[in-house]
LUMVEX-28651 format. One record per atom (N, C-alpha, C): residue number from 0; residue in one letter; atom name; x, y, z. Coordinates in steps of 0.001 Angstrom, whole numbers, always signed. Example, Ala and Ser with C-alpha at 12.3 -4.5 7.8 and 13.67 -1.06 7.14 Angstrom:
BEGIN
NODE,pos,code,site,u,v,w
NODE,0,A,N,+13190,-5690,+7800
NODE,0,A,CA,+12300,-4500,+7800
NODE,0,A,C,+13200,-3300,+7800
NODE,1,S,N,+12850,-2250,+7080
NODE,1,S,CA,+13670,-1060,+7140
NODE,1,S,C,+12900,+30,+7870
END
This chain:
BEGIN
NODE,pos,code,site,u,v,w
NODE,0,M,N,+120551,+108880,+84641
NODE,0,M,CA,+120212,+107512,+84347
NODE,0,M,C,+118698,+107341,+84405
NODE,1,K,N,+118184,+106620,+83447
NODE,1,K,CA,+116766,+106271,+83420
NODE,1,K,C,+116668,+104752,+83277
NODE,2,W,N,+115527,+104219,+83722
NODE,2,W,CA,+115316,+102773,+83722
NODE,2,W,C,+114003,+102454,+83009
NODE,3,I,N,+113984,+101357,+82254
NODE,3,I,CA,+112769,+100906,+81586
NODE,3,I,C,+112411,+99518,+82099
NODE,4,L,N,+111124,+99303,+82325
NODE,4,L,CA,+110610,+98033,+82823
NODE,4,L,C,+110269,+97120,+81651
NODE,5,V,N,+110769,+95892,+81699
NODE,5,V,CA,+110457,+94879,+80694
NODE,5,V,C,+109830,+93704,+81431
NODE,6,M,N,+108631,+93297,+80959
NODE,6,M,CA,+107902,+92215,+81629
NODE,6,M,C,+107534,+91115,+80646
NODE,7,S,N,+107506,+89882,+81143
NODE,7,S,CA,+107027,+88736,+80375
NODE,7,S,C,+106017,+87983,+81220
NODE,8,L,N,+105041,+87391,+80545
NODE,8,L,CA,+104059,+86531,+81189
NODE,8,L,C,+104430,+85096,+80851
NODE,9,C,N,+104573,+84267,+81866
NODE,9,C,CA,+105081,+82907,+81667
NODE,9,C,C,+104105,+81868,+82194
NODE,10,S,N,+104034,+80767,+81464
NODE,10,S,CA,+103372,+79572,+81963
NODE,10,S,C,+104483,+78581,+82277
NODE,11,F,N,+104713,+78357,+83555
NODE,11,F,CA,+105785,+77448,+83946
NODE,11,F,C,+105392,+76002,+83695
NODE,12,A,N,+104088,+75719,+83624
NODE,12,A,CA,+103617,+74373,+83278
NODE,12,A,C,+103952,+74058,+81823
NODE,13,Q,N,+103846,+75065,+80957
NODE,13,Q,CA,+104127,+74874,+79533
NODE,13,Q,C,+105535,+75315,+79149
NODE,14,Q,N,+106290,+75806,+80116
NODE,14,Q,CA,+107655,+76294,+79899
NODE,14,Q,C,+107709,+77275,+78730
NODE,15,D,N,+106852,+78311,+78821
NODE,15,D,CA,+106729,+79280,+77740
NODE,15,D,C,+106534,+80667,+78324
NODE,16,C,N,+107240,+81640,+77786
NODE,16,C,CA,+107082,+83040,+78195
NODE,16,C,C,+106804,+83894,+76963
NODE,17,K,N,+105937,+84879,+77154
NODE,17,K,CA,+105627,+85823,+76088
NODE,17,K,C,+105811,+87233,+76647
NODE,18,P,N,+106416,+88118,+75851
NODE,18,P,CA,+106592,+89488,+76344
NODE,18,P,C,+105248,+90191,+76513
NODE,19,I,N,+105157,+90992,+77536
NODE,19,I,CA,+103992,+91847,+77745
NODE,19,I,C,+104276,+93114,+76944
NODE,20,P,N,+103268,+93628,+76226
NODE,20,P,CA,+103519,+94803,+75372
NODE,20,P,C,+104358,+95867,+76063
NODE,21,K,N,+105283,+96393,+75296
NODE,21,K,CA,+106302,+97322,+75800
NODE,21,K,C,+105697,+98575,+76424
NODE,22,N,N,+106247,+98917,+77558
NODE,22,N,CA,+105910,+100150,+78243
NODE,22,N,C,+107086,+101105,+78030
NODE,23,D,N,+106846,+102220,+77374
NODE,23,D,CA,+107933,+103152,+77071
NODE,23,D,C,+108217,+104146,+78193
NODE,24,F,N,+107556,+103978,+79323
NODE,24,F,CA,+107762,+104910,+80427
NODE,24,F,C,+109139,+104696,+81035
NODE,25,L,N,+109838,+105776,+81295
NODE,25,L,CA,+111161,+105699,+81916
NODE,25,L,C,+111061,+106092,+83386
NODE,26,Y,N,+111727,+105323,+84224
NODE,26,Y,CA,+111730,+105572,+85672
NODE,26,Y,C,+113054,+106206,+86059
NODE,27,N,N,+113000,+107024,+87086
NODE,27,N,CA,+114198,+107757,+87511
NODE,27,N,C,+115180,+106909,+88298
NODE,28,D,N,+114707,+105789,+88857
NODE,28,D,CA,+115627,+104942,+89628
NODE,28,D,C,+115173,+103485,+89572
NODE,29,W,N,+116116,+102608,+89890
NODE,29,W,CA,+115897,+101156,+89867
NODE,29,W,C,+114757,+100758,+90790
NODE,30,S,N,+114738,+101294,+91990
NODE,30,S,CA,+113756,+100921,+93001
NODE,30,S,C,+112331,+101178,+92520
NODE,31,T,N,+112079,+102351,+91972
NODE,31,T,CA,+110738,+102676,+91480
NODE,31,T,C,+110348,+101760,+90325
NODE,32,C,N,+111262,+101520,+89426
NODE,32,C,CA,+111006,+100630,+88298
NODE,32,C,C,+110599,+99239,+88791
NODE,33,M,N,+111344,+98697,+89749
NODE,33,M,CA,+111038,+97366,+90275
NODE,33,M,C,+109703,+97354,+91028
NODE,34,E,N,+109435,+98400,+91801
NODE,34,E,CA,+108158,+98477,+92522
NODE,34,E,C,+106989,+98438,+91550
NODE,35,V,N,+107078,+99208,+90480
NODE,35,V,CA,+106014,+99219,+89470
NODE,35,V,C,+105884,+97831,+88850
NODE,36,G,N,+107002,+97163,+88622
NODE,36,G,CA,+106960,+95809,+88060
NODE,36,G,C,+106234,+94836,+88964
NODE,37,Y,N,+106524,+94866,+90243
NODE,37,Y,CA,+105869,+93959,+91176
NODE,37,Y,C,+104387,+94281,+91328
NODE,38,I,N,+104050,+95551,+91420
NODE,38,I,CA,+102643,+95947,+91537
NODE,38,I,C,+101884,+95555,+90271
NODE,39,S,N,+102488,+95783,+89119
NODE,39,S,CA,+101859,+95400,+87851
NODE,39,S,C,+101673,+93896,+87765
NODE,40,S,N,+102647,+93138,+88257
NODE,40,S,CA,+102559,+91678,+88238
NODE,40,S,C,+101352,+91186,+89031
NODE,41,V,N,+101144,+91735,+90208
NODE,41,V,CA,+100007,+91339,+91040
NODE,41,V,C,+98694,+91652,+90317
NODE,42,K,N,+98612,+92829,+89701
NODE,42,K,CA,+97401,+93206,+88971
NODE,42,K,C,+97141,+92262,+87804
NODE,43,I,N,+98183,+91927,+87071
NODE,43,I,CA,+98042,+91024,+85927
NODE,43,I,C,+97549,+89657,+86387
NODE,44,L,N,+98159,+89114,+87433
NODE,44,L,CA,+97753,+87790,+87935
NODE,44,L,C,+96318,+87828,+88448
NODE,45,N,N,+95933,+88904,+89130
NODE,45,N,CA,+94547,+89022,+89599
NODE,45,N,C,+93582,+89084,+88430
NODE,46,D,N,+93941,+89790,+87359
NODE,46,D,CA,+93081,+89886,+86180
NODE,46,D,C,+92914,+88536,+85483
NODE,47,I,N,+93959,+87743,+85467
NODE,47,I,CA,+93888,+86415,+84844
NODE,47,I,C,+92990,+85496,+85665
NODE,48,G,N,+93074,+85600,+86960
NODE,48,G,CA,+92241,+84788,+87847
NODE,48,G,C,+92991,+83611,+88436
NODE,49,K,N,+92677,+83344,+89677
NODE,49,K,CA,+93383,+82321,+90454
NODE,49,K,C,+93315,+80937,+89811
NODE,50,E,N,+92152,+80577,+89282
NODE,50,E,CA,+91990,+79240,+88692
NODE,50,E,C,+92941,+79031,+87515
NODE,51,K,N,+92977,+80000,+86604
NODE,51,K,CA,+93851,+79872,+85428
NODE,51,K,C,+95324,+79976,+85819
NODE,52,V,N,+95638,+80862,+86764
NODE,52,V,CA,+97018,+80999,+87233
NODE,52,V,C,+97512,+79672,+87810
NODE,53,N,N,+96658,+79018,+88610
NODE,53,N,CA,+97038,+77729,+89191
NODE,53,N,C,+97139,+76636,+88126
NODE,54,K,N,+96174,+76596,+87215
NODE,54,K,CA,+96146,+75541,+86194
NODE,54,K,C,+97380,+75602,+85298
NODE,55,L,N,+97727,+76805,+84848
NODE,55,L,CA,+98847,+76952,+83920
NODE,55,L,C,+100146,+77354,+84614
NODE,56,Q,N,+100110,+77465,+85933
NODE,56,Q,CA,+101268,+77885,+86724
NODE,56,Q,C,+101865,+79169,+86127
NODE,57,I,N,+101017,+80187,+86062
NODE,57,I,CA,+101391,+81450,+85441
NODE,57,I,C,+102134,+82341,+86441
NODE,58,G,N,+103133,+82996,+85943
NODE,58,G,CA,+103882,+83973,+86717
NODE,58,G,C,+104422,+85032,+85781
NODE,59,T,N,+105007,+86053,+86345
NODE,59,T,CA,+105613,+87102,+85537
NODE,59,T,C,+107113,+87129,+85771
NODE,60,Q,N,+107808,+87603,+84777
NODE,60,Q,CA,+109228,+87892,+84919
NODE,60,Q,C,+109371,+89392,+84703
NODE,61,I,N,+110112,+90036,+85578
NODE,61,I,CA,+110323,+91472,+85431
NODE,61,I,C,+111814,+91783,+85484
NODE,62,M,N,+112175,+92846,+84757
NODE,62,M,CA,+113549,+93318,+84775
NODE,62,M,C,+113546,+94793,+84429
NODE,63,C,N,+114421,+95533,+85055
NODE,63,C,CA,+114593,+96942,+84741
NODE,63,C,C,+115965,+97110,+84092
NODE,64,Y,N,+115968,+97769,+82956
NODE,64,Y,CA,+117207,+97981,+82209
NODE,64,Y,C,+117555,+99462,+82175
NODE,65,E,N,+118814,+99734,+82351
NODE,65,E,CA,+119301,+101107,+82293
NODE,65,E,C,+119290,+101567,+80831
NODE,66,T,N,+118844,+102792,+80616
NODE,66,T,CA,+118829,+103358,+79270
NODE,66,T,C,+119656,+104643,+79276
NODE,67,Q,N,+119817,+105191,+78118
NODE,67,Q,CA,+120472,+106488,+77990
NODE,67,Q,C,+119448,+107620,+78014
NODE,68,G,N,+118184,+107265,+78359
NODE,68,G,CA,+117132,+108277,+78443
NODE,68,G,C,+116369,+108459,+77158
NODE,69,V,N,+116735,+107724,+76101
NODE,69,V,CA,+116046,+107815,+74819
NODE,69,V,C,+115697,+106421,+74366
NODE,70,I,N,+114428,+106246,+73950
NODE,70,I,CA,+114004,+104928,+73441
NODE,70,I,C,+113630,+105076,+71995
END
């Protein structure tokens, strides 16, 4: 089993989410996939900056999906 991380960047103030460009990397387990998602989320929010994150109420949505090992 392999897992792929899918992320979206959302403005909860505007009730809008946009997909973050696809990452084709496959993870060997759910836990690692989710850890990478959370770490990536923190980096993305830091890059956007606290002021903009607060103004637009920006957050990320993450999900790991099971694949057959081929994308």
